[in-house]
C-alpha positions, 0 to 999 in steps of 0.5 A: 648088824640088823640081825644082831640088833634083832637078836639073831646072834648065830645068824649074824655071826654066820653072815659076818664070817661069810661076808668077811671072807668075800669082801675085798674092798679094802685090798690093795694090789699085792704086787704094786710098788705104790701099794707097798708105799701106801701101806708103809706110809699109813695115809689117812686114806689108807686107814679110812679104807681099812676101817671103813671096809665091810671086813672091819664091820664084820669083825665088830659083829664077831667081836660082840657075839663072841664076847670080845674073843680075839681068837674068834676075830682072828679066825674070820680074817682072810690070810692077806696082807691088807686083811691082817692090817684090818685085823690089827687096826680093829684089835688095836681100837678095841684096846688089844695090846697084843695087836701092836 
């Protein structure tokens, strides 16, 4: 975000894409039954974990630099269950009806 604020849009988006791919702080264990239950229940803790992740913040940077391009956001999201949920939450918060 500091790069973006400083006017370095290209550098900001490059850094955001790299970090979006390497962040796994939001991920739950894919094979764990309790993780599946947490996903289904969408507890406040789960939503906070997803929306507080670096991936979510990286998507904000990509959104701003790309001029609100939904496809640019989708392109940066890793192909995991939880990353797709972060993407869905992000786009829904941006008013994207197609994410629902």
